N, CA, C and O atoms as CSV, one atom per row, in Angstrom:
chain,resi,resn,atom,element,x,y,z
A,1,MET,N,N,-14.440,20.972,32.975
A,1,MET,CA,C,-13.608,21.810,31.190
A,1,MET,C,C,-12.583,22.001,31.015
A,1,MET,O,O,-11.912,22.845,31.609
A,2,SER,N,N,-12.039,20.929,29.763
A,2,SER,CA,C,-10.867,20.713,29.919
A,2,SER,C,C,-9.752,21.381,29.734
A,2,SER,O,O,-10.164,22.408,29.196
A,3,SER,N,N,-7.945,21.534,29.875
A,3,SER,CA,C,-7.409,22.230,29.969
A,3,SER,C,C,-6.959,21.965,28.341
A,3,SER,O,O,-5.858,21.513,28.030
A,4,VAL,N,N,-7.600,22.188,27.755
A,4,VAL,CA,C,-7.831,22.904,26.355
A,4,VAL,C,C,-7.897,24.351,26.214
A,4,VAL,O,O,-7.321,25.370,25.836
A,5,TRP,N,N,-9.523,23.557,27.036
A,5,TRP,CA,C,-10.131,24.518,26.677
A,5,TRP,C,C,-10.862,25.800,27.570
A,5,TRP,O,O,-11.740,26.628,27.328
A,6,ALA,N,N,-9.524,25.298,29.350
A,6,ALA,CA,C,-8.887,26.075,30.293
A,6,ALA,C,C,-8.069,26.973,29.060
A,6,ALA,O,O,-8.502,28.049,28.649
A,7,LEU,N,N,-6.998,26.421,28.630
A,7,LEU,CA,C,-6.430,27.380,27.665
A,7,LEU,C,C,-5.962,28.331,26.962
A,7,LEU,O,O,-4.910,28.970,26.943
A,8,CYS,N,N,-7.852,28.312,25.822
A,8,CYS,CA,C,-8.438,28.919,25.261
A,8,CYS,C,C,-8.586,29.807,25.945
A,8,CYS,O,O,-8.060,30.916,25.842
A,9,TYR,N,N,-9.405,29.394,26.824
A,9,TYR,CA,C,-9.958,30.699,28.042
A,9,TYR,C,C,-8.695,32.272,28.333
A,9,TYR,O,O,-8.680,33.490,28.154
A,10,GLY,N,N,-7.743,31.089,28.913
A,10,GLY,CA,C,-7.308,31.860,30.092
A,10,GLY,C,C,-6.389,33.291,28.821
A,10,GLY,O,O,-6.493,34.510,28.953
A,11,CYS,N,N,-5.734,32.682,27.927
A,11,CYS,CA,C,-5.199,34.103,27.372
A,11,CYS,C,C,-4.873,33.815,25.785
A,11,CYS,O,O,-4.785,32.663,25.361
A,12,GLN,N,N,-4.674,35.156,24.814
A,12,GLN,CA,C,-4.574,34.769,22.929
A,12,GLN,C,C,-3.274,33.736,22.673
A,12,GLN,O,O,-3.261,33.045,21.654
A,13,GLU,N,N,-2.532,33.689,23.337
A,13,GLU,CA,C,-1.070,32.804,23.083
A,13,GLU,C,C,-1.596,31.182,22.667
A,13,GLU,O,O,-1.335,30.755,21.543
A,14,PRO,N,N,-2.424,30.247,23.760
A,14,PRO,CA,C,-2.546,29.422,24.089
A,14,PRO,C,C,-3.124,28.770,23.231
A,14,PRO,O,O,-2.774,27.672,22.801
A,15,VAL,N,N,-4.395,29.629,22.803
A,15,VAL,CA,C,-5.468,29.861,21.781
A,15,VAL,C,C,-4.473,29.728,19.726
A,15,VAL,O,O,-4.691,29.287,18.598
A,16,GLN,N,N,-3.812,30.194,20.225
A,16,GLN,CA,C,-3.143,30.600,18.654
A,16,GLN,C,C,-1.764,29.419,18.487
A,16,GLN,O,O,-1.219,29.052,17.446
A,17,THR,N,N,-1.547,29.124,19.524
A,17,THR,CA,C,-0.694,27.112,18.883
A,17,THR,C,C,-1.847,25.942,19.130
A,17,THR,O,O,-1.965,24.717,19.159
A,18,PHE,N,N,-2.362,26.756,19.235
A,18,PHE,CA,C,-3.300,25.363,19.262
A,18,PHE,C,C,-4.145,25.269,17.974
A,18,PHE,O,O,-4.303,24.306,17.224
A,19,ILE,N,N,-4.623,26.464,17.915
A,19,ILE,CA,C,-4.966,26.451,16.229
A,19,ILE,C,C,-3.733,26.273,15.173
A,19,ILE,O,O,-3.703,25.769,14.051
A,20,CYS,N,N,-2.561,26.990,16.113
A,20,CYS,CA,C,-1.260,26.205,14.874
A,20,CYS,C,C,-1.252,24.459,14.948
A,20,CYS,O,O,-1.493,23.774,13.955
A,21,ILE,N,N,-0.889,23.806,16.483
A,21,ILE,CA,C,-0.623,22.744,16.150
A,21,ILE,C,C,-2.021,21.869,15.124
A,21,ILE,O,O,-1.675,20.847,14.532
A,22,VAL,N,N,-3.744,22.406,14.963
A,22,VAL,CA,C,-4.208,21.690,14.734
A,22,VAL,C,C,-4.346,21.918,12.476
A,22,VAL,O,O,-4.706,21.097,11.632
A,23,SER,N,N,-3.973,23.047,12.359
A,23,SER,CA,C,-3.395,22.809,10.739
A,23,SER,C,C,-3.002,21.862,10.828
A,23,SER,O,O,-3.462,20.721,10.796
A,24,ALA,N,N,-1.288,22.654,11.057
A,24,ALA,CA,C,-0.232,21.207,11.337
A,24,ALA,C,C,-1.200,19.672,10.776
A,24,ALA,O,O,-1.337,19.055,9.720
A,25,LEU,N,N,-1.562,19.594,11.783
A,25,LEU,CA,C,-2.635,17.565,11.719
A,25,LEU,C,C,-3.191,18.283,11.524
A,25,LEU,O,O,-2.884,19.059,12.429
A,26,LEU,N,N,-4.095,18.877,10.819
A,26,LEU,CA,C,-4.956,18.530,9.590
A,26,LEU,C,C,-4.281,18.932,7.680
A,26,LEU,O,O,-4.929,18.550,6.706
A,27,GLU,N,N,-3.056,19.656,7.547
A,27,GLU,CA,C,-2.610,19.565,5.978
A,27,GLU,C,C,-1.635,17.860,5.931
A,27,GLU,O,O,-1.408,17.140,4.959
A,28,ALA,N,N,-1.163,17.643,7.719
A,28,ALA,CA,C,-0.348,16.782,7.680
A,28,ALA,C,C,-1.334,14.879,6.953
A,28,ALA,O,O,-0.864,13.898,6.377
A,29,ALA,N,N,-2.841,15.248,7.444
A,29,ALA,CA,C,-3.107,14.522,6.489
A,29,ALA,C,C,-3.975,14.307,5.043
A,29,ALA,O,O,-4.425,13.248,4.606
A,30,ARG,N,N,-4.070,15.814,4.383
A,30,ARG,CA,C,-3.703,16.213,3.341
A,30,ARG,C,C,-3.274,15.277,2.672
A,30,ARG,O,O,-3.894,14.666,1.801
A,31,LYS,N,N,-1.701,15.019,3.191
A,31,LYS,CA,C,-0.793,15.153,2.540
A,31,LYS,C,C,-0.310,13.146,2.888
A,31,LYS,O,O,0.851,12.739,2.841
A,32,ILE,N,N,-1.044,12.608,3.077
A,32,ILE,CA,C,-1.019,10.857,3.186
A,32,ILE,C,C,-1.844,10.374,2.297
A,32,ILE,O,O,-3.030,10.693,2.201
A,33,ASN,N,N,-1.256,9.582,1.605
A,33,ASN,CA,C,-1.755,8.333,1.008
A,33,ASN,C,C,-2.102,7.167,1.131
A,33,ASN,O,O,-1.469,6.149,0.851
A,34,PHE,N,N,-3.304,7.299,1.630
A,34,PHE,CA,C,-3.688,5.989,2.203
A,34,PHE,C,C,-4.259,5.284,1.314
A,34,PHE,O,O,-5.128,4.576,1.824
A,35,SER,N,N,-4.151,5.141,0.071
A,35,SER,CA,C,-4.350,3.594,-0.771
A,35,SER,C,C,-2.418,2.673,-0.389
A,35,SER,O,O,-1.950,1.667,0.143
A,36,ASP,N,N,-2.013,3.823,-1.061
A,36,ASP,CA,C,-1.119,3.631,-1.361
A,36,ASP,C,C,-0.602,2.802,0.529
A,36,ASP,O,O,-0.761,1.666,0.976
A,37,ILE,N,N,-0.222,3.574,0.896
A,37,ILE,CA,C,-0.148,2.918,2.540
A,37,ILE,C,C,-0.267,1.436,3.269
A,37,ILE,O,O,0.439,0.599,3.832
A,38,SER,N,N,-2.025,1.747,2.766
A,38,SER,CA,C,-3.169,0.437,3.106
A,38,SER,C,C,-2.024,-1.035,2.113
A,38,SER,O,O,-1.485,-2.074,2.495
A,39,ARG,N,N,-2.133,-0.287,0.714
A,39,ARG,CA,C,-1.567,-1.321,0.216
A,39,ARG,C,C,-0.377,-2.046,0.784
A,39,ARG,O,O,-0.335,-3.261,0.977
A,40,GLN,N,N,0.707,-1.076,1.063
A,40,GLN,CA,C,2.362,-1.368,2.284
A,40,GLN,C,C,1.419,-2.612,2.928
A,40,GLN,O,O,1.198,-3.789,2.643
A,41,ILE,N,N,1.030,-1.730,3.882
A,41,ILE,CA,C,0.609,-2.931,5.333
A,41,ILE,C,C,-0.035,-4.548,4.694
A,41,ILE,O,O,0.172,-5.691,5.103
A,42,ALA,N,N,-0.853,-4.051,3.568
A,42,ALA,CA,C,-0.865,-5.521,2.598
A,42,ALA,C,C,-0.186,-5.837,2.512
A,42,ALA,O,O,0.389,-6.035,3.583
A,43,ASP,N,N,0.544,-6.244,1.307
A,43,ASP,CA,C,1.237,-6.786,0.908
A,43,ASP,C,C,2.097,-7.108,2.365
A,43,ASP,O,O,2.039,-8.275,2.753
A,44,GLY,N,N,2.576,-6.521,2.861
A,44,GLY,CA,C,3.391,-6.709,4.507
A,44,GLY,C,C,2.575,-8.642,5.506
A,44,GLY,O,O,3.142,-9.594,6.042
A,45,PHE,N,N,0.943,-8.259,5.227
A,45,PHE,CA,C,-0.172,-9.363,5.860
A,45,PHE,C,C,0.223,-10.939,4.337
A,45,PHE,O,O,-0.124,-12.118,4.258
A,46,VAL,N,N,0.773,-10.343,3.761
A,46,VAL,CA,C,0.036,-11.316,3.000
A,46,VAL,C,C,1.167,-11.887,1.929
A,46,VAL,O,O,1.111,-12.374,0.800
A,47,SER,N,N,2.606,-11.460,3.215
A,47,SER,CA,C,3.713,-11.791,1.508
A,47,SER,C,C,3.781,-13.678,3.217
A,47,SER,O,O,3.438,-13.772,4.395
A,48,GLU,N,N,4.229,-14.345,2.489
A,48,GLU,CA,C,4.842,-15.893,3.194
A,48,GLU,C,C,5.393,-16.190,4.180
A,48,GLU,O,O,5.356,-17.279,4.753
A,49,ARG,N,N,6.278,-14.709,4.635
A,49,ARG,CA,C,7.470,-14.810,5.638
A,49,ARG,C,C,5.926,-14.337,6.999
A,49,ARG,O,O,6.351,-14.509,8.142
A,50,TRP,N,N,4.381,-13.826,6.987
A,50,TRP,CA,C,3.872,-13.582,7.862
A,50,TRP,C,C,2.815,-15.167,8.080
A,50,TRP,O,O,2.002,-15.444,7.197
A,51,ASP,N,N,2.963,-16.044,9.273
A,51,ASP,CA,C,2.648,-17.432,9.429
A,51,ASP,C,C,1.935,-16.723,10.393
A,51,ASP,O,O,1.834,-17.656,11.189
A,52,LYS,N,N,1.249,-15.617,11.052
A,52,LYS,CA,C,0.137,-15.474,12.711
A,52,LYS,C,C,-0.676,-15.016,12.312
A,52,LYS,O,O,-0.937,-14.061,11.581
A,53,PRO,N,N,-1.438,-16.217,13.153
A,53,PRO,CA,C,-3.619,-15.595,12.583
A,53,PRO,C,C,-2.962,-13.645,12.995
A,53,PRO,O,O,-2.010,-12.972,13.393
A,54,ILE,N,N,-4.459,-13.608,12.472
A,54,ILE,CA,C,-4.747,-12.583,12.373
A,54,ILE,C,C,-6.358,-12.710,12.307
A,54,ILE,O,O,-6.990,-13.269,11.411
A,55,LEU,N,N,-7.005,-11.922,13.718
A,55,LEU,CA,C,-8.623,-11.673,13.079
A,55,LEU,C,C,-8.734,-9.556,13.643
A,55,LEU,O,O,-8.433,-8.635,14.402
A,56,LEU,N,N,-9.598,-10.196,12.154
A,56,LEU,CA,C,-9.639,-8.584,11.885
A,56,LEU,C,C,-11.442,-8.376,12.334
A,56,LEU,O,O,-12.479,-8.939,11.985
A,57,ALA,N,N,-11.134,-7.385,13.172
A,57,ALA,CA,C,-13.505,-7.652,13.444
A,57,ALA,C,C,-13.229,-5.727,12.596
A,57,ALA,O,O,-12.368,-4.959,12.169
A,58,TRP,N,N,-14.056,-5.815,12.730
A,58,TRP,CA,C,-14.490,-4.784,10.861
A,58,TRP,C,C,-16.094,-4.353,11.794
A,58,TRP,O,O,-17.109,-5.049,11.801
A,59,GLY,N,N,-15.969,-3.511,12.248
A,59,GLY,CA,C,-17.594,-2.757,11.782
A,59,GLY,C,C,-18.182,-2.476,10.577
A,59,GLY,O,O,-17.863,-1.524,9.864
A,60,ILE,N,N,-19.112,-3.355,10.310
A,60,ILE,CA,C,-20.043,-2.974,9.110
A,60,ILE,C,C,-19.815,-1.248,8.641
A,60,ILE,O,O,-19.220,-0.756,7.682
A,61,GLN,N,N,-20.632,-0.579,9.869
A,61,GLN,CA,C,-20.872,1.036,9.278
A,61,GLN,C,C,-19.685,2.026,9.668
A,61,GLN,O,O,-19.935,2.941,10.452
A,62,ASP,N,N,-18.265,1.859,9.090
A,62,ASP,CA,C,-17.500,2.355,9.232
A,62,ASP,C,C,-17.489,3.502,8.049
A,62,ASP,O,O,-17.471,2.957,6.946
A,63,LYS,N,N,-17.493,4.599,7.991
A,63,LYS,CA,C,-17.265,5.728,7.250
A,63,LYS,C,C,-16.139,5.714,6.650
A,63,LYS,O,O,-15.957,6.413,5.653
A,64,TYR,N,N,-15.473,5.154,7.004
A,64,TYR,CA,C,-14.434,5.775,6.283
A,64,TYR,C,C,-13.198,4.865,5.835
A,64,TYR,O,O,-12.179,5.232,5.250
A,65,LEU,N,N,-13.637,3.265,6.368
A,65,LEU,CA,C,-13.108,2.745,5.182
A,65,LEU,C,C,-14.333,1.505,4.974
A,65,LEU,O,O,-15.019,0.948,5.830
A,66,SER,N,N,-14.294,1.296,3.219
A,66,SER,CA,C,-15.188,0.381,3.976
A,66,SER,C,C,-15.171,-1.542,3.740
A,66,SER,O,O,-14.140,-2.053,3.302
A,67,GLN,N,N,-16.324,-2.376,4.062
A,67,GLN,CA,C,-16.125,-3.633,4.256
A,67,GLN,C,C,-15.580,-4.258,3.438
A,67,GLN,O,O,-15.314,-5.455,3.544
A,68,SER,N,N,-15.183,-3.151,1.954
A,68,SER,CA,C,-14.589,-4.190,0.756
A,68,SER,C,C,-12.974,-4.489,0.940
A,68,SER,O,O,-12.196,-5.292,0.426
A,69,VAL,N,N,-12.835,-3.235,2.124
A,69,VAL,CA,C,-11.209,-2.924,1.750
A,69,VAL,C,C,-10.887,-4.328,3.177
A,69,VAL,O,O,-9.802,-4.908,3.171
A,70,ALA,N,N,-11.796,-4.626,4.090
A,70,ALA,CA,C,-11.726,-5.560,4.888
A,70,ALA,C,C,-11.652,-6.701,3.487
A,70,ALA,O,O,-10.671,-6.917,2.776
A,71,GLU,N,N,-12.739,-7.185,3.407
A,71,GLU,CA,C,-12.739,-8.417,2.125
A,71,GLU,C,C,-11.388,-8.604,1.415
A,71,GLU,O,O,-10.492,-9.425,1.612
A,72,GLU,N,N,-11.559,-7.171,0.155
A,72,GLU,CA,C,-10.303,-7.685,-0.303
A,72,GLU,C,C,-8.294,-7.839,0.876
A,72,GLU,O,O,-7.312,-8.285,0.283
A,73,PHE,N,N,-8.187,-7.412,2.308
A,73,PHE,CA,C,-6.833,-7.571,2.981
A,73,PHE,C,C,-7.679,-9.242,3.492
A,73,PHE,O,O,-7.461,-10.106,2.643
A,74,GLN,N,N,-8.228,-9.557,4.248
A,74,GLN,CA,C,-8.264,-11.004,3.820
A,74,GLN,C,C,-7.810,-12.487,2.411
A,74,GLN,O,O,-7.140,-13.506,2.245
A,75,LYS,N,N,-8.843,-11.504,1.709
A,75,LYS,CA,C,-8.950,-12.668,0.253
A,75,LYS,C,C,-6.707,-12.666,-0.043
A,75,LYS,O,O,-6.222,-13.541,-0.761
A,76,GLY,N,N,-5.835,-11.654,0.596
A,76,GLY,CA,C,-5.072,-11.391,0.011
A,76,GLY,C,C,-4.076,-12.769,0.864
A,76,GLY,O,O,-2.939,-13.004,0.454
A,77,ASN,N,N,-4.843,-13.803,2.371
A,77,ASN,CA,C,-3.700,-14.067,3.199
A,77,ASN,C,C,-5.207,-14.914,3.865
A,77,ASN,O,O,-5.592,-14.569,4.982
A,78,PRO,N,N,-5.871,-15.852,3.205
A,78,PRO,CA,C,-7.573,-16.165,4.135
A,78,PRO,C,C,-6.759,-17.258,5.184
A,78,PRO,O,O,-6.916,-16.924,6.359
A,79,ASP,N,N,-6.124,-18.197,5.050
A,79,ASP,CA,C,-5.150,-19.163,6.103
A,79,ASP,C,C,-5.518,-18.688,7.146
A,79,ASP,O,O,-6.358,-19.104,7.944
A,80,MET,N,N,-4.663,-17.476,7.168
A,80,MET,CA,C,-4.245,-16.410,8.401
A,80,MET,C,C,-5.747,-15.143,8.845
A,80,MET,O,O,-6.809,-15.086,9.466
A,81,ILE,N,N,-5.351,-14.795,8.477
A,81,ILE,CA,C,-6.336,-13.357,8.539
A,81,ILE,C,C,-8.457,-14.483,8.211
A,81,ILE,O,O,-9.010,-15.070,7.281
A,82,LYS,N,N,-8.847,-14.057,9.973
A,82,LYS,CA,C,-9.935,-14.827,10.471
A,82,LYS,C,C,-10.824,-13.109,9.817
A,82,LYS,O,O,-10.094,-12.175,10.149
A,83,LEU,N,N,-11.979,-12.642,9.122
A,83,LEU,CA,C,-12.723,-11.666,8.820
A,83,LEU,C,C,-13.665,-11.183,9.749
A,83,LEU,O,O,-14.629,-11.495,9.051
A,84,LYS,N,N,-14.481,-10.396,11.308
A,84,LYS,CA,C,-15.420,-10.332,11.940
A,84,LYS,C,C,-15.660,-9.410,11.641
A,84,LYS,O,O,-14.782,-8.548,11.629
A,85,LEU,N,N,-17.661,-8.955,11.036
A,85,LEU,CA,C,-18.199,-8.355,10.590
A,85,LEU,C,C,-18.516,-7.750,11.779
A,85,LEU,O,O,-18.985,-8.730,12.357
A,86,ILE,N,N,-18.606,-6.803,12.606
A,86,ILE,CA,C,-19.291,-6.313,13.684
A,86,ILE,C,C,-20.373,-5.384,12.972
A,86,ILE,O,O,-20.135,-4.268,12.510
A,87,GLU,N,N,-21.658,-6.066,12.963
A,87,GLU,CA,C,-23.105,-5.304,12.891
A,87,GLU,C,C,-23.519,-4.133,13.755
A,87,GLU,O,O,-23.840,-4.496,14.887
A,88,GLY,N,N,-23.610,-2.684,13.517
A,88,GLY,CA,C,-23.647,-1.475,14.451
A,88,GLY,C,C,-22.565,-0.780,14.579
A,88,GLY,O,O,-22.769,0.397,14.873
A,89,ALA,N,N,-21.309,-1.146,14.443
A,89,ALA,CA,C,-20.581,-0.682,14.577
A,89,ALA,C,C,-20.226,-0.304,13.479
A,89,ALA,O,O,-20.464,-0.770,12.365
A,90,GLY,N,N,-19.149,1.293,14.061
A,90,GLY,CA,C,-18.157,2.385,12.730
A,90,GLY,C,C,-16.634,1.658,13.036
A,90,GLY,O,O,-16.276,0.542,13.413
A,91,HIS,N,N,-16.161,2.535,12.774
A,91,HIS,CA,C,-14.927,2.886,12.245
A,91,HIS,C,C,-13.746,1.855,13.970
A,91,HIS,O,O,-12.613,1.405,13.801
A,92,MET,N,N,-14.441,1.799,15.196
A,92,MET,CA,C,-13.883,1.421,16.023
A,92,MET,C,C,-15.290,0.609,16.914
A,92,MET,O,O,-16.183,0.954,17.688
A,93,PRO,N,N,-14.644,-1.092,16.002
A,93,PRO,CA,C,-16.105,-1.525,16.640
A,93,PRO,C,C,-15.694,-1.578,18.219
A,93,PRO,O,O,-16.442,-0.912,18.934
A,94,GLN,N,N,-14.440,-2.380,18.999
A,94,GLN,CA,C,-13.774,-2.222,20.129
A,94,GLN,C,C,-14.670,-1.152,20.602
A,94,GLN,O,O,-14.973,-1.286,21.788
A,95,GLU,N,N,-15.058,-0.374,20.153
A,95,GLU,CA,C,-15.760,0.991,21.743
A,95,GLU,C,C,-17.345,0.830,20.672
A,95,GLU,O,O,-18.350,0.656,21.362
A,96,ASP,N,N,-17.513,0.862,19.634
A,96,ASP,CA,C,-18.248,0.683,19.600
A,96,ASP,C,C,-19.672,-0.446,20.024
A,96,ASP,O,O,-20.823,-0.018,19.945
A,97,TRP,N,N,-19.409,-1.714,20.410
A,97,TRP,CA,C,-20.006,-3.030,20.287
A,97,TRP,C,C,-18.965,-3.828,21.020
A,97,TRP,O,O,-19.017,-5.030,20.760
A,98,PRO,N,N,-17.500,-3.256,22.354
A,98,PRO,CA,C,-16.809,-3.695,22.654
A,98,PRO,C,C,-17.230,-5.398,23.006
A,98,PRO,O,O,-16.558,-6.423,22.891
A,99,GLU,N,N,-18.808,-5.142,23.533
A,99,GLU,CA,C,-19.165,-6.874,23.933
A,99,GLU,C,C,-18.926,-8.236,22.199
A,99,GLU,O,O,-18.515,-9.396,22.229
A,100,LYS,N,N,-19.173,-7.790,21.539
A,100,LYS,CA,C,-19.202,-8.843,19.724
A,100,LYS,C,C,-17.454,-8.920,19.585
A,100,LYS,O,O,-16.864,-9.790,18.945
A,101,VAL,N,N,-16.693,-7.615,20.465
A,101,VAL,CA,C,-15.670,-7.292,19.691
A,101,VAL,C,C,-14.482,-8.765,21.007
A,101,VAL,O,O,-13.620,-9.604,20.745
A,102,VAL,N,N,-15.174,-8.299,22.319
A,102,VAL,CA,C,-15.117,-9.610,22.769
A,102,VAL,C,C,-14.867,-11.558,22.601
A,102,VAL,O,O,-14.068,-12.451,22.883
A,103,ASP,N,N,-16.577,-11.243,21.753
A,103,ASP,CA,C,-17.300,-12.355,21.922
A,103,ASP,C,C,-16.131,-13.029,20.795
A,103,ASP,O,O,-15.351,-13.951,21.030
A,104,ALA,N,N,-16.295,-12.216,19.444
A,104,ALA,CA,C,-14.836,-12.850,18.217
A,104,ALA,C,C,-13.572,-12.749,18.960
A,104,ALA,O,O,-12.617,-12.949,18.210
A,105,LEU,N,N,-13.278,-12.536,20.030
A,105,LEU,CA,C,-11.335,-12.672,20.180
A,105,LEU,C,C,-11.695,-14.190,21.153
A,105,LEU,O,O,-10.771,-14.970,21.384
A,106,ARG,N,N,-13.335,-14.520,21.743
A,106,ARG,CA,C,-12.986,-15.452,22.703
A,106,ARG,C,C,-12.929,-17.036,21.253
A,106,ARG,O,O,-12.056,-17.886,21.080
A,107,LEU,N,N,-14.014,-16.852,20.648
A,107,LEU,CA,C,-13.783,-17.320,19.415
A,107,LEU,C,C,-12.983,-17.424,19.224
A,107,LEU,O,O,-12.787,-18.149,20.199
A,108,PHE,N,N,-11.443,-17.360,18.471
A,108,PHE,CA,C,-11.154,-17.073,17.508
A,108,PHE,C,C,-9.391,-17.837,18.534
A,108,PHE,O,O,-8.328,-18.385,18.240
A,109,PHE,N,N,-10.049,-17.409,19.629
A,109,PHE,CA,C,-8.203,-18.080,20.864
A,109,PHE,C,C,-9.081,-19.361,20.827
A,109,PHE,O,O,-8.699,-20.388,21.388
């Protein structure tokens, strides 16, 4: 049993604390403007100041960020950004298919 569940079964106060924390995190997530954040990140990598190669290992089945996001990001600086689409991987390709990510890294370096 995890420590969170141990606290929840222990007494009422930790449960209320846990619910409060989760509620605060959800509220913060609702207020985040992800498209603006993505644009700011992309603008930074597109700028001429960025001269380091980037390997972007992207899960094709990502439920949160579509493949087009990765493709647009790459278009901003195609000489520096190499896109490797990982078949069968979702939002965290390093978790879904670590072998494929390692293979991509080997080819990249």
